[in-house]
NUKEVO-484655 format. One record per residue: z, y, x of N, C-alpha, C in turn; residue in three letters; residue number from 1. Coordinates in steps of 0.2 Angstrom, whole numbers, plus 5000, padded with zeros to 4 digits. Atoms other than C-alpha are relative to their C-alpha. Example, Ala and Ser with C-alpha at 12.3 -4.5 7.8 and 13.67 -1.06 7.14 Angstrom:
<rs>
- 5000,4994,5004,5039,4978,5062,5000,5006,5004,ALA,1
- 4999,4994,4996,5036,4995,5068,5003,5005,4996,SER,2
</rs>
This chain:
<rs>
- 5000,4994,5004,5000,5000,5000,5000,5006,5004,MET,1
- 5000,4994,4996,4995,5017,5007,5004,5005,4998,THR,2
- 4995,4995,5003,5009,5030,5006,4996,5007,5003,ILE,3
- 5004,4994,4999,5001,5048,5006,5005,5006,5001,HIS,4
- 4995,4995,5000,5018,5057,5006,5007,4998,5002,ARG,5
- 4994,5002,4998,5035,5057,5013,5005,5005,4997,ILE,6
- 4994,4997,5003,5051,5062,5004,5006,4999,5004,VAL,7
- 4994,5000,4996,5066,5066,5015,5006,5004,4996,ILE,8
- 4994,4997,5003,5083,5069,5007,5006,5000,5005,LEU,9
- 4994,5000,4996,5098,5074,5018,5005,5002,4995,PHE,10
- 4995,4999,5005,5113,5072,5008,5005,5006,5001,LEU,11
- 4995,4995,4999,5125,5084,5016,4997,5007,5000,LEU,12
- 5003,4993,5000,5112,5098,5017,5000,5004,4995,GLY,13
- 5000,4997,5007,5112,5102,4999,5007,5002,4998,ALA,14
- 4993,4999,5002,5131,5104,4998,5002,5007,5002,LEU,15
- 4997,4994,4998,5140,5120,4998,5006,4999,5006,PRO,16
- 4995,5001,4995,5153,5123,5013,4998,4995,5005,ASN,17
- 5002,5005,4995,5142,5113,5025,5004,4999,5006,PHE,18
- 4996,5002,4994,5152,5104,5039,5007,4998,4997,GLY,19
- 4994,5003,5002,5166,5100,5027,4999,4995,4994,LYS,20
- 5002,5005,5005,5166,5084,5017,5003,5002,4994,THR,21
- 4997,4998,5006,5168,5087,4999,5005,4995,4997,PRO,22
- 4995,5005,5004,5183,5080,4989,4998,4998,4994,GLU,23
- 5001,5004,5007,5181,5068,4975,5007,4997,4997,VAL,24
- 4995,5003,5003,5193,5061,4963,5001,4992,5001,ARG,25
- 4999,5008,4999,5201,5043,4965,4996,4997,4995,ILE,26
- 5003,5004,5005,5193,5038,4949,4992,4999,5002,LYS,27
- 5007,5001,4997,5175,5040,4958,5001,4995,5006,GLU,28
- 4999,5004,4994,5182,5030,4973,5003,4993,4999,LEU,29
- 4996,5006,5001,5192,5016,4965,5000,4998,4993,ALA,30
- 4998,5003,5007,5195,5005,4949,5006,4997,5000,THR,31
- 4994,5003,5001,5210,4998,4942,4999,4992,5000,ILE,32
- 5000,5007,5000,5212,4979,4945,5002,4997,4993,GLU,33
- 4999,5002,5007,5210,4970,4928,4997,5004,4995,GLY,34
- 5004,4996,5005,5202,4984,4919,4993,4999,5001,VAL,35
- 5006,5001,4998,5185,4977,4919,4996,4998,4994,ARG,36
- 5004,5002,5006,5170,4973,4907,5000,4992,5001,ASP,37
- 5002,5007,5000,5166,4955,4902,4994,4999,4996,ASN,38
- 5007,5002,5002,5149,4947,4899,5001,4995,4994,GLN,39
- 5000,5004,5006,5146,4939,4882,4993,4997,4999,LEU,40
- 5006,5003,5001,5132,4927,4878,4999,4996,4993,VAL,41
- 5000,5004,5006,5126,4918,4862,4992,4998,4999,GLY,42
- 5006,5003,5002,5111,4908,4855,4999,5002,4992,TYR,43
- 5000,4999,5006,5104,4914,4839,4993,5000,4997,GLY,44
- 5007,5000,5003,5088,4915,4827,4999,5007,4998,LEU,45
- 5003,4995,5003,5078,4930,4823,4994,4999,4995,VAL,46
- 5004,5002,5006,5069,4929,4806,4997,5006,4997,VAL,47
- 5004,4995,5003,5057,4940,4796,4994,5003,5004,GLY,48
- 5005,4997,4996,5044,4941,4809,4993,4998,4997,LEU,49
- 5007,5000,5004,5025,4943,4803,4996,4995,5004,ASN,50
- 5003,5005,4997,5019,4926,4810,4999,5000,5008,GLY,51
- 5000,5000,4993,5023,4930,4828,5006,4997,5003,THR,52
- 4994,5004,4997,5038,4918,4830,4998,4994,5004,GLY,53
- 5001,5006,4996,5039,4902,4839,4995,4995,4997,ASP,54
- 5005,5005,5003,5025,4889,4838,5003,4993,4999,ARG,55
- 4998,5006,5001,5025,4871,4835,5004,4996,5006,LYS,56
- 4998,5002,4994,5028,4867,4853,5008,5001,5002,GLN,57
- 4993,4999,4999,5045,4875,4853,5004,4997,4995,THR,58
- 4997,5004,5005,5056,4862,4846,5007,5002,4998,VAL,59
- 4994,4998,5002,5073,4869,4847,5001,5006,4995,PHE,60
- 4999,4995,5006,5070,4884,4835,5000,4997,4993,SER,61
- 5000,5004,5006,5065,4872,4821,5006,4996,4999,ALA,62
- 4993,5003,5000,5081,4862,4825,5005,5005,4997,GLN,63
- 4995,4995,5002,5091,4877,4824,5000,5003,4993,SER,64
- 5001,4998,5007,5084,4883,4808,5002,4995,4995,LEU,65
- 4997,5005,5005,5087,4866,4800,5007,5000,5000,ALA,66
- 4993,5000,5000,5105,4866,4805,5003,5006,4997,ASN,67
- 4998,4994,5003,5107,4884,4799,5000,4999,4992,MET,68
- 5001,5001,5007,5100,4879,4782,5005,4995,4997,LEU,69
- 4995,5006,5002,5111,4863,4781,5007,5003,4999,GLN,70
- 4994,4997,5001,5126,4874,4783,5000,5004,4994,GLN,71
- 5001,4996,5006,5120,4885,4768,4998,4995,4994,LEU,72
- 5001,5005,5005,5118,4869,4758,4992,4998,4998,GLY,73
- 5007,5002,5001,5099,4866,4760,4998,4995,5006,VAL,74
- 5001,5005,4996,5094,4850,4768,4993,4999,5001,SER,75
- 5007,5001,4998,5077,4850,4777,4999,4997,5007,VAL,76
- 5001,5003,4993,5072,4839,4791,4997,5004,5005,PRO,77
- 5003,4995,4995,5068,4848,4807,4993,4999,5001,ALA,78
- 5006,5001,4998,5052,4839,4809,4995,5002,4994,THR,79
- 5004,4998,5005,5046,4845,4792,4999,5008,5000,ALA,80
- 5000,4992,5001,5048,4864,4796,4994,5002,5004,ILE,81
- 5005,4996,4997,5033,4874,4801,5000,5007,4998,ARG,82
- 4999,4993,5001,5039,4892,4801,4998,5004,5006,VAL,83
- 5002,4996,4994,5031,4905,4812,5003,5007,5000,ASN,84
- 4996,4994,5001,5042,4919,4806,5007,5000,5003,ASN,85
- 4993,5001,4996,5057,4913,4816,4999,4999,5007,THR,86
- 5000,5001,4993,5061,4914,4834,5007,4999,5003,ALA,87
- 4993,5002,4997,5075,4907,4845,5001,5005,5005,ALA,88
- 4999,4994,4994,5083,4921,4856,5007,4998,5003,VAL,89
- 4994,4999,4996,5097,4923,4869,5003,5007,4999,MET,90
- 4997,4994,5001,5109,4936,4864,5005,5002,5006,ILE,91
- 4995,4998,4995,5119,4946,4878,5003,5006,4998,THR,92
- 4996,4993,5001,5132,4960,4877,5005,5000,5005,ALA,93
- 4994,4998,4995,5145,4968,4888,5006,5002,4996,THR,94
- 4994,4999,5003,5163,4968,4881,5004,5005,5004,LEU,95
- 4997,4995,4995,5171,4984,4888,5008,4998,4999,PRO,96
- 4993,5001,5000,5190,4983,4893,5003,5003,4993,PRO,97
- 4995,4997,5005,5203,4985,4879,4996,5001,4993,PHE,98
- 5003,4999,5006,5190,4984,4865,5004,4996,4995,ALA,99
- 4996,5003,5005,5199,4981,4849,4996,4997,4994,GLN,100
- 5004,5003,5006,5194,4970,4834,4998,5005,4995,PRO,101
- 5003,4995,5005,5183,4979,4822,4995,5005,5004,GLY,102
- 5004,4995,4996,5175,4990,4836,4993,4997,5001,SER,103
- 5007,5003,5000,5156,4988,4838,4998,5001,5008,ARG,104
- 5004,4999,4994,5145,4985,4854,4993,4999,4999,ILE,105
- 5007,5001,5000,5127,4985,4858,4998,4993,5002,ASP,106
- 5002,5006,4998,5118,4968,4860,4992,5000,5002,VAL,107
- 5007,5000,4998,5101,4963,4867,4998,4993,4998,THR,108
- 5003,5006,5002,5090,4949,4860,4994,4998,5004,ALA,109
- 5005,5002,4996,5078,4940,4871,4997,4993,4998,SER,110
- 5003,5006,5002,5065,4927,4866,5000,4995,5006,ALA,111
- 5000,5005,4994,5067,4910,4875,4995,4995,4998,ILE,112
- 5005,5004,5002,5053,4901,4865,4993,5003,5002,GLY,113
- 5006,4997,4999,5035,4906,4864,4998,5005,4995,ASP,114
- 5002,4994,5004,5036,4920,4852,4997,5005,5003,ALA,115
- 5004,4994,4997,5024,4934,4855,5003,5007,4998,SER,116
- 4998,4993,5002,5033,4948,4846,5006,4999,4996,ASN,117
- 4994,4999,5004,5050,4952,4839,5000,5005,4996,LEU,118
- 5000,4994,5004,5045,4967,4830,5001,4999,4993,GLN,119
- 4999,5001,5007,5052,4969,4813,5006,4994,4998,GLY,120
- 4996,5006,5001,5064,4954,4815,5007,5002,4999,GLY,121
- 4993,4999,5001,5082,4952,4810,5004,4994,5003,THR,122
- 4996,5005,4997,5095,4943,4820,5005,4998,4994,LEU,123
- 4995,5004,5004,5105,4930,4810,5007,5000,5003,ILE,124
- 4994,5000,4997,5124,4930,4813,5001,4995,5005,MET,125
- 5000,5004,4993,5127,4924,4831,5007,5001,5002,THR,126
- 4994,5000,4997,5143,4920,4839,4999,5002,5007,ILE,127
- 5001,4998,4993,5145,4928,4856,5006,4997,5004,LEU,128
- 4994,5002,4996,5156,4919,4869,5000,5003,5007,LYS,129
- 4999,4998,4993,5163,4923,4886,5000,4994,5004,ALA,130
- 5000,5005,4995,5165,4913,4902,5004,4994,4998,ILE,131
- 4995,5005,5002,5180,4904,4895,4998,4996,4994,ASP,132
- 5003,5004,5006,5169,4897,4880,5003,5002,4994,GLY,133
- 4997,4998,5007,5179,4907,4867,4996,5005,4997,LYS,134
- 5004,4995,5003,5171,4918,4854,5004,5006,5000,PRO,135
- 4996,4994,4999,5175,4936,4856,4996,5006,4995,TYR,136
- 5004,4995,5005,5161,4945,4845,4995,4996,4996,ALA,137
- 5005,5002,5005,5149,4942,4831,4994,5005,4999,VAL,138
- 5005,4996,5000,5132,4949,4831,4995,4999,4994,ALA,139
- 5005,5000,5005,5119,4953,4817,4997,5006,4999,GLN,140
- 5004,4993,5002,5106,4966,4812,4993,5000,5002,GLY,141
- 5007,4999,4999,5089,4972,4814,4998,5002,5007,SER,142
- 5002,4999,4993,5080,4973,4831,4997,5007,5001,LEU,143
- 5004,4994,4998,5074,4989,4839,4997,4999,5007,VAL,144
- 5004,5002,4995,5060,4986,4851,4997,5007,5004,LEU,145
- 5002,4994,4996,5055,4998,4865,4992,4999,5002,GLY,146
- 5007,5001,4998,5037,4991,4865,4997,4997,4993,GLY,147
- 5003,5003,5005,5024,4984,4853,4994,4996,5002,PHE,148
- 5007,5004,4998,5009,4972,4853,4997,4999,4993,SER,149
- 5004,5000,5006,4995,4973,4840,4993,4998,5002,ALA,150
- 5006,5001,4999,4978,4967,4838,4998,4993,4998,GLY,151
- 5002,5006,5002,4968,4951,4834,4995,4997,5004,SER,152
- 5005,5003,4997,4957,4938,4842,5000,5002,5008,GLY,153
- 5000,4999,4993,4952,4943,4860,5002,5008,5001,GLY,154
- 4998,4993,4999,4957,4962,4857,5007,5001,4998,ASN,155
- 4993,4999,5001,4975,4965,4859,5003,5006,5005,ARG,156
- 4997,4995,4997,4985,4980,4864,5008,4999,5000,LEU,157
- 4993,5001,5000,5003,4978,4870,5003,5006,5005,SER,158
- 4997,4995,4996,5016,4990,4878,5007,4998,5000,SER,159
- 4993,5002,4998,5032,4986,4887,5001,4993,4999,ASN,160
- 4999,5007,5001,5040,4970,4882,5002,4999,4993,HIS,161
- 4999,5000,5007,5039,4966,4864,5004,4994,4998,PRO,162
- 4996,5007,5001,5049,4949,4866,5007,5002,5002,THR,163
- 4993,4998,4999,5065,4959,4870,5002,5006,4996,VAL,164
- 4998,4996,5005,5074,4969,4857,5008,5002,5001,GLY,165
- 4993,4998,5000,5091,4979,4856,5002,5001,4992,ARG,166
- 4997,4998,5007,5103,4981,4841,5006,5004,5002,ILE,167
- 4994,4996,4999,5114,4996,4843,5005,4999,4996,PRO,168
- 4994,5001,5004,5131,4993,4837,5000,4993,4996,SER,169
- 5002,5006,5004,5125,4976,4832,5005,4994,5000,GLY,170
- 4995,5005,5000,5140,4966,4836,5007,5003,4999,ALA,171
- 4993,4998,5002,5158,4967,4829,5005,4996,5005,ILE,172
- 4994,5003,4996,5173,4963,4841,5004,4996,4996,VAL,173
- 4996,5004,5004,5183,4949,4834,5007,4998,5004,GLU,174
- 4995,5002,4996,5195,4946,4848,5001,5005,5006,LYS,175
- 4999,4996,4993,5203,4957,4863,4999,4995,5005,VAL,176
- 5001,5004,4993,5198,4951,4880,5006,5001,5004,ALA,177
- 4994,4999,4995,5211,4947,4893,5000,5006,5004,PRO,178
- 5000,4994,4996,5216,4963,4902,5007,5000,5003,SER,179
- 4994,4999,4997,5230,4968,4914,5002,5006,4998,VAL,180
- 4997,4993,5001,5241,4981,4907,5005,5002,5005,SER,181
- 4996,4998,4995,5250,4992,4919,5008,4999,4998,PRO,182
- 4993,5001,5001,5269,4987,4921,5004,5004,5005,ASN,183
- 4997,4997,4995,5277,4991,4937,4996,5003,5005,LYS,184
- 5004,4997,4995,5263,4994,4948,4992,4999,4998,GLU,185
- 5007,5000,5001,5244,4996,4948,4996,4999,5007,VAL,186
- 5004,5001,4993,5231,4990,4961,4993,5003,4999,LYS,187
- 5006,4997,5000,5217,5001,4965,4995,4997,5005,LEU,188
- 5005,5003,4997,5201,4992,4970,4995,5005,5002,GLN,189
- 5006,4995,4998,5189,5003,4981,4993,4997,4999,LEU,190
- 5007,5002,5001,5171,5003,4976,4997,4998,5006,ARG,191
- 5003,5001,4994,5166,5003,4994,5006,4999,5006,ARG,192
- 4994,5002,4995,5180,4995,5006,4999,5004,5007,ALA,193
- 5000,4996,4994,5184,5007,5020,5007,5001,5002,ASP,194
- 4994,5000,4998,5200,5007,5030,5003,5008,5000,TYR,195
- 4998,4993,5000,5200,5026,5032,5001,5003,4993,THR,196
- 5000,4997,5007,5197,5030,5014,5007,4997,4997,THR,197
- 4994,5003,5003,5211,5018,5009,5006,5003,5003,ALA,198
- 4994,4997,4997,5223,5026,5021,5001,5007,4997,SER,199
- 5000,4993,5003,5218,5043,5014,5003,5000,4993,ARG,200
- 4997,5001,5007,5222,5037,4996,5007,4999,5000,ILE,201
- 4993,5001,4999,5239,5031,5002,5004,5007,5001,VAL,202
- 4997,4994,4998,5243,5048,5010,5000,5005,4994,GLY,203
- 5000,4996,5006,5237,5058,4994,5005,4998,4995,VAL,204
- 4996,5002,5005,5247,5047,4982,5007,5001,5002,VAL,205
- 4993,4999,4998,5263,5048,4992,5002,5007,5001,ASN,206
- 4998,4993,5000,5262,5066,4994,5001,5003,4993,LYS,207
- 4999,4997,5006,5260,5069,4976,5007,4997,4996,GLN,208
- 4995,5004,5004,5273,5055,4969,5006,4998,5004,PHE,209
- 4994,5002,4995,5284,5052,4984,4999,4995,5005,GLY,210
- 5001,5005,4995,5285,5042,4999,5001,4993,4998,THR,211
- 5000,5007,5001,5282,5023,4998,4998,4998,4993,LEU,212
- 5003,5001,5007,5274,5025,4981,4993,4995,5000,THR,213
- 5006,5005,4998,5258,5017,4988,4999,4998,5007,ALA,214
- 5001,5003,4994,5253,5006,5002,4993,4996,4999,ARG,215
- 5007,5003,5000,5236,4999,5007,5001,4992,5002,ALA,216
- 5000,5007,4998,5235,4980,5006,4994,4998,5005,GLU,217
- 5005,5001,4996,5218,4980,5014,4995,5005,5000,SER,218
- 5005,4995,5001,5202,4990,5016,4997,5001,4993,SER,219
- 5003,5000,5007,5198,4987,4998,5005,5001,4995,GLY,220
- 4995,5000,5006,5214,4987,4989,5007,5004,5002,LEU,221
- 4995,4995,5000,5228,5000,4987,5006,4998,4994,VAL,222
- 4995,5001,5005,5245,4995,4979,5004,5007,4998,LEU,223
- 4997,4994,5002,5253,5009,4969,5006,4998,4995,VAL,224
- 4994,5001,5004,5271,5007,4961,5001,5006,4996,SER,225
- 4999,4994,5005,5274,5017,4945,5007,5003,5001,ILE,226
- 4994,4997,4999,5288,5029,4948,5005,4999,4994,PRO,227
- 4995,5001,5005,5304,5028,4938,4999,5005,4994,ALA,228
- 5000,4995,5005,5301,5044,4929,4993,4999,4996,ASN,229
- 5006,5001,5004,5284,5037,4922,5001,4992,4998,PHE,230
- 4999,5007,5002,5291,5020,4918,4998,4999,4992,SER,231
- 5001,5000,5007,5290,5024,4899,4993,5002,4998,GLU,232
- 5006,4997,5001,5273,5032,4901,4995,4998,5005,THR,233
- 5004,5001,4995,5262,5023,4913,4993,5002,4999,PRO,234
- 5007,4998,5001,5246,5028,4905,4999,5007,5003,ILE,235
- 5000,4992,4997,5250,5047,4909,5000,4999,5008,GLU,236
- 5000,5001,4993,5254,5041,4927,4993,4998,5003,PHE,237
- 5007,5003,4997,5237,5032,4929,4995,5006,4999,ILE,238
- 5004,4994,5002,5229,5048,4921,5001,5005,5006,SER,239
- 4999,4995,4994,5237,5059,4935,4998,4997,5007,GLN,240
- 5003,5004,4994,5233,5046,4948,4993,5000,5002,LEU,241
- 5007,5000,4999,5215,5045,4945,4997,5008,5001,GLU,242
- 5002,4993,4999,5214,5064,4945,5001,5003,5007,GLY,243
- 4999,4997,4993,5220,5066,4963,4993,5000,5005,LEU,244
- 5007,4999,4996,5206,5072,4975,5002,4999,5008,ARG,245
- 5000,5001,4993,5203,5068,4993,4993,4999,5003,LEU,246
- 5006,5000,4996,5189,5068,5006,4999,4992,5002,ALA,247
- 5001,5007,4998,5182,5050,5007,4996,5000,5006,ALA,248
- 5003,5000,4994,5176,5044,5023,4994,4995,4999,ASP,249
- 5006,5004,5000,5158,5037,5024,4997,4999,5006,ARG,250
- 5004,5002,4994,5149,5028,5037,4993,5003,5000,ALA,251
- 5007,4998,5000,5133,5035,5043,4995,4995,4998,GLY,252
- 5004,5005,5003,5119,5027,5034,4993,5004,4999,ARG,253
- 5007,4997,5001,5100,5030,5033,4996,4994,4995,ILE,254
- 5003,5004,5005,5091,5022,5018,4992,5001,5000,VAL,255
- 5007,4999,5000,5072,5019,5019,4997,4996,4994,ILE,256
- 5004,5003,5005,5061,5014,5005,4992,5001,5002,ASN,257
- 5006,5000,4997,5044,5010,5013,4995,5000,4994,GLU,258
- 5005,5000,5005,5035,5008,4996,4999,5007,4998,ARG,259
- 5001,4993,5002,5038,5026,4991,5000,5005,5006,THR,260
- 5000,4995,4995,5040,5034,5008,5006,5004,5000,GLY,261
- 4994,4996,5000,5058,5040,5005,5005,4998,5005,THR,262
- 4995,5001,4995,5071,5042,5018,5006,5005,4998,ILE,263
- 4994,4996,5001,5089,5047,5014,5004,4999,5005,VAL,264
- 4996,5000,4994,5100,5051,5028,5005,5006,4999,ALA,265
- 4994,4995,5000,5117,5061,5030,4998,5005,5006,GLY,266
- 5001,4995,4995,5115,5077,5040,5004,4999,5006,LYS,267
- 4996,5001,4994,5128,5072,5052,4999,4994,5004,ASP,268
- 5002,5006,4996,5119,5057,5058,4996,5003,5006,VAL,269
- 5003,4997,4994,5115,5061,5076,4996,4994,5004,THR,270
- 5003,5005,4996,5104,5052,5089,5001,5002,5007,ILE,271
- 4999,4999,4992,5107,5050,5108,4994,5002,5003,SER,272
- 5006,4998,4997,5096,5058,5120,4995,4994,5002,PRO,273
- 5005,5005,4999,5080,5048,5121,4993,5003,4999,ILE,274
- 5007,4999,5001,5061,5049,5123,4996,4996,4996,ALA,275
- 5005,5004,5004,5049,5043,5110,4993,5001,5001,VAL,276
- 5007,5000,4999,5031,5039,5113,4997,4995,4995,MET,277
- 5003,5004,5006,5021,5033,5098,4993,5001,4999,HIS,278
- 5008,4999,5001,5002,5029,5096,4998,4995,4995,GLY,279
- 5003,5004,5004,4991,5021,5085,4993,4996,5002,ASN,280
- 5006,5004,4998,4978,5007,5087,4997,4998,4994,LEU,281
- 5004,5002,5006,4965,5004,5074,4994,4996,5002,THR,282
- 5006,5005,4999,4953,4989,5074,4996,4999,4993,VAL,283
- 5004,5001,5006,4939,4988,5061,4995,4995,5001,GLU,284
- 5005,5004,5000,4929,4974,5057,4996,5000,4994,VAL,285
- 5005,4999,5006,4913,4976,5046,4995,4995,5000,GLU,286
- 5005,5004,5000,4901,4964,5040,4995,5003,4995,THR,287
- 5005,4997,5004,4884,4970,5034,4995,4994,4999,ILE,288
- 5005,5005,5002,4872,4958,5024,4993,5003,5000,ILE,289
- 5007,4998,5000,4854,4960,5028,4996,4994,4996,ASP,290
- 5003,5005,5005,4843,4952,5014,4992,5001,5002,VAL,291
- 5008,5001,4999,4825,4946,5019,4997,4998,4994,SER,292
- 5003,5002,5006,4814,4946,5004,4992,4999,5002,GLN,293
- 5007,5001,4999,4797,4938,5006,4995,5004,4996,PRO,294
- 5006,4997,5004,4780,4945,5000,4999,4996,4993,ALA,295
- 5002,5004,5006,4775,4941,4982,4995,4995,5001,PRO,296
- 5005,5006,5000,4766,4924,4980,5000,4998,5007,PHE,297
- 5001,5003,4992,4769,4920,4999,5003,4993,5000,SER,298
- 4996,5006,4999,4780,4905,4995,5006,4999,5004,GLY,299
- 4994,4999,4996,4794,4911,5006,5006,5000,4995,GLY,300
- 4994,5000,5003,4812,4910,5002,5005,5006,5002,ASN,301
- 4995,4995,4998,4825,4924,5001,5006,4998,5004,THR,302
- 4995,5001,4996,4837,4924,5015,5005,5006,5002,THR,303
- 4995,4995,4998,4853,4933,5020,5002,4999,5007,GLN,304
- 4997,5000,4993,4858,4938,5038,5006,5004,5000,ASN,305
- 4994,4995,4999,4876,4944,5040,5000,5002,5007,PRO,306
- 4999,4997,4994,4879,4956,5054,5007,5002,5001,ARG,307
- 4993,4998,5000,4897,4958,5060,5000,5006,5006,VAL,308
- 4998,4994,4995,4902,4975,5069,5007,5000,5001,ALA,309
- 4994,4999,4998,4918,4977,5078,5002,5006,5003,VAL,310
- 4999,4994,4996,4925,4993,5083,5008,5001,5001,SER,311
- 4993,4999,4999,4942,4998,5090,5001,5008,5002,ALA,312
- 4999,4992,4998,4950,5016,5091,5007,5001,5001,ARG,313
- 4993,4999,4999,4966,5020,5099,5002,5007,5002,GLU,314
- 4998,4993,4999,4975,5037,5098,5004,5000,5006,GLU,315
- 4995,4999,4994,4984,5044,5113,5007,5000,4998,SER,316
- 4992,4999,5002,5003,5042,5112,5002,5007,5000,ALA,317
- 4997,4994,5001,5012,5056,5106,5008,5000,5002,ARG,318
- 4994,5001,4997,5028,5060,5116,5005,5005,4997,GLU,319
- 4995,4995,5003,5044,5068,5108,5007,4999,5004,LEU,320
- 4993,5000,4996,5060,5072,5119,5005,5002,4996,VAL,321
- 4995,4997,5003,5076,5073,5110,5007,5001,5004,LEU,322
- 4995,4999,4996,5091,5081,5117,5006,4997,4997,LYS,323
- 4994,5003,5003,5109,5077,5115,5002,5004,4994,GLU,324
- 4998,4997,5006,5116,5080,5098,4995,5001,4995,GLY,325
- 5005,4999,5005,5099,5079,5089,5002,4996,4994,ALA,326
- 4998,5004,5007,5101,5074,5071,4993,4997,4998,SER,327
- 5006,5004,5003,5089,5063,5061,4996,5005,4996,VAL,328
- 5004,4994,5003,5083,5079,5051,4995,5003,5005,GLU,329
- 5005,4997,4995,5077,5087,5067,4995,4995,5002,GLU,330
- 5005,5005,4997,5068,5070,5073,4995,5000,4994,LEU,331
- 5005,5001,5005,5059,5068,5056,4996,5006,4999,VAL,332
- 5004,4994,5001,5054,5086,5055,4995,5001,5006,ARG,333
- 5004,4999,4994,5048,5086,5073,4994,4995,4999,ALA,334
- 5005,5005,5001,5038,5070,5069,4995,5002,4995,LEU,335
- 5005,4998,5006,5030,5077,5053,4996,5006,5003,MET,336
- 5004,4994,4997,5025,5093,5064,4995,4998,5004,ALA,337
- 5006,5002,4996,5014,5082,5075,4996,4995,4997,ILE,338
- 5005,5004,5004,5006,5073,5061,5002,4993,4999,GLY,339
- 4999,5007,5001,5016,5057,5060,5000,4998,4992,SER,340
- 5000,5002,5007,5014,5047,5044,5007,4997,4998,THR,341
- 4993,5003,5002,5029,5039,5034,5001,4994,5004,PRO,342
- 5000,5007,4996,5025,5022,5042,5003,5001,5007,ARG,343
- 4998,4999,4993,5027,5030,5059,5007,5002,5000,ASP,344
- 4993,4998,5000,5043,5038,5055,5005,4994,4999,VAL,345
- 4996,5006,5001,5050,5022,5048,5000,4995,5005,ILE,346
- 5000,5004,4994,5044,5012,5063,5005,5003,5006,ALA,347
- 4996,4997,4994,5052,5025,5075,5008,4999,4999,ILE,348
- 4993,5001,5002,5069,5024,5065,5002,4993,5002,LEU,349
- 4998,5007,4998,5069,5006,5067,5001,4998,5007,GLN,350
- 5000,5001,4993,5065,5006,5085,5006,5003,5003,ALA,351
- 4994,4996,4998,5079,5019,5088,5006,4996,4999,LEU,352
- 4994,5004,5001,5091,5008,5080,5001,4994,5004,ARG,353
- 5000,5006,4995,5086,4993,5090,5002,5001,5007,SER,354
- 4999,4998,4993,5087,5003,5106,5007,5003,5001,ALA,355
- 4993,4997,4999,5105,5009,5102,5001,5007,5000,GLY,356
- 4999,4993,5000,5101,5027,5101,5001,5003,4993,ALA,357
- 4999,4997,5007,5104,5029,5082,5007,4996,4998,LEU,358
- 4993,5002,5003,5123,5027,5077,5001,5000,4993,ASP,359
- 4999,5000,5007,5121,5023,5059,4997,4994,4998,ALA,360
- 5003,5006,5004,5117,5009,5047,4993,5002,4998,GLU,361
- 5007,4999,5003,5099,5007,5043,4999,4994,4995,LEU,362
- 5002,5004,5006,5095,5000,5026,4994,5001,4997,GLU,363
- 5006,4999,5003,5078,4996,5020,5000,4996,4994,VAL,364
- 5001,5002,5007,5075,4994,5001,4993,4999,4998,ILE,365
</rs>
């Protein structure tokens, strides 16, 4: 894929008070252990389709329909069912922490058979279970699709994925998921484990609520004891705890997306003194077909004579000398000034990392 442009983002360059790491809340850096989402899944049937449901080769949808009808007092053999207005689907949903019975959550229905379109379908009551196999919600309702499929015969127009649909607020929570309620202590799980950030969280918490209130168990876990004056109101304590601000420590990192030519780097990422020489070698192989056509009525045959031409072109190496303290921003801007392409910049950054001149993590996505 040819990339015609390069996008360079320097994270700290657009921030006010350059040179000073901005402070963020603990809420952005950590979560409370036990307060988490739970994944739910279920198997159900979508009915009311306009002939775009499962075909004969999808056996389980007919069996499911026969079982459902039997529960409703209608006995029909699964082998005798030929209904194209029904589709078997898998239902997925996310149960948020502390969701109470009666509250509603969104669900997604995805066809698992050979149904071509779920547009206009209605999901029949489906039980949603968690990893422990217990039911926590019940889903039912009309599907909303983000795409469509229309046409007949060999002419058909489709947009997005008509075999996946959502039901906003389509499931009712029937059971509270297991959650850890704050009692005498809370555990903060850092979203990105870092010893320096964990130590800074401990310092901020102890400064606000008293010495020995918090201690770091590891680079990713901070244990916080609820003070005695908050023993009756732990929720208020957690609210104040999440609002404390500190400057998080972040390791130098450069993220490269070769497909789009995007480079994201911190402005404080520096490069050791080094000389960079980079050149391009282009080899072209071209095949030309010469066709020999005989004169009319000569009795000869038309022949093809391929001619292969090989050419090579090498550009002179471009040299760039970086002094001590040079940043990635200065390097990239200097490379762009001498006409380097995004691929050149990415290749040079990778070479600098291998040479030990770039003290930052290099992540290619």
